[in-house]
C-alpha positions in Angstrom: 14.9 63.9 -59.8 17.6 63.3 -57.3 20.9 64.9 -56.5 23.4 63.8 -53.8 26.2 66.1 -52.6 29.1 65.8 -50.2 31.7 68.0 -48.6 35.3 67.0 -48.6 35.9 65.0 -45.4 38.1 66.3 -42.6 41.0 64.2 -41.4 39.1 62.7 -38.4 35.5 63.3 -39.4 33.0 61.7 -41.8 31.9 63.8 -44.8 28.7 65.8 -44.6 26.1 65.1 -47.2 23.0 66.8 -48.6 20.4 65.0 -50.8 17.5 66.5 -52.7 14.7 64.4 -54.2 11.8 65.8 -56.2 8.9 63.5 -56.9 5.4 63.9 -58.3 2.6 62.5 -56.2 -0.5 60.6 -57.5 -2.6 63.8 -57.4 -0.3 65.8 -59.6 1.4 67.7 -56.8 5.2 67.8 -56.2 7.1 66.9 -53.1 10.7 68.0 -52.4 12.6 66.0 -49.8 15.8 67.5 -48.3 18.0 65.2 -46.3 21.3 66.1 -44.7 23.7 65.0 -42.0 27.0 63.2 -41.4 27.7 60.2 -43.6 26.9 57.1 -41.5 25.5 59.2 -38.7 22.4 61.1 -37.7 20.4 62.7 -40.5 17.6 65.3 -40.8 14.8 65.3 -43.3 12.5 68.1 -44.4 9.5 67.6 -46.8 7.9 70.4 -48.8 4.8 70.1 -51.0 4.2 72.2 -54.1 1.1 72.3 -56.3 3.0 73.5 -59.4 6.0 71.8 -61.1 7.7 75.1 -61.8 7.6 76.2 -58.1 8.9 72.8 -57.1 11.7 72.9 -59.6 12.7 76.4 -58.6 12.8 75.3 -54.9 14.9 72.3 -55.9 17.4 74.4 -57.9 17.6 77.1 -55.2 18.4 74.5 -52.6 21.0 72.9 -54.8 22.7 76.2 -55.6 22.7 77.2 -51.9 24.6 74.0 -51.0 27.0 74.3 -53.9 27.9 77.8 -52.6 28.5 76.2 -49.1 31.2 73.9 -50.6 29.2 70.8 -51.4 30.2 68.8 -54.5 27.8 66.8 -56.6 28.5 63.1 -56.3 25.4 61.7 -58.1 22.5 63.3 -60.1 19.6 61.5 -61.7 16.8 63.0 -63.9 18.5 66.3 -64.3 19.2 67.9 -67.7 22.7 69.4 -67.8 22.9 73.2 -68.3 23.5 74.5 -71.8 27.1 74.8 -72.8 28.4 71.9 -70.6 
């Protein structure tokens, strides 16, 4: 699963982005990658490993929701099921 979010760019500044990627490894574990920074600039990356799919999915959703509250807008989503009612 992958989700890419951006903030609205300021007049003289590139937009900020936040990307979440959730992948299953060959041993059945799950890895959550969080990448953020300025578009076209320096970026930061954090990797978290989970043994259970539910724990990894909860972390993915929690990180997504936290960034949405900070004003990020979803630009691209892959592998996510839309919430019911939308």
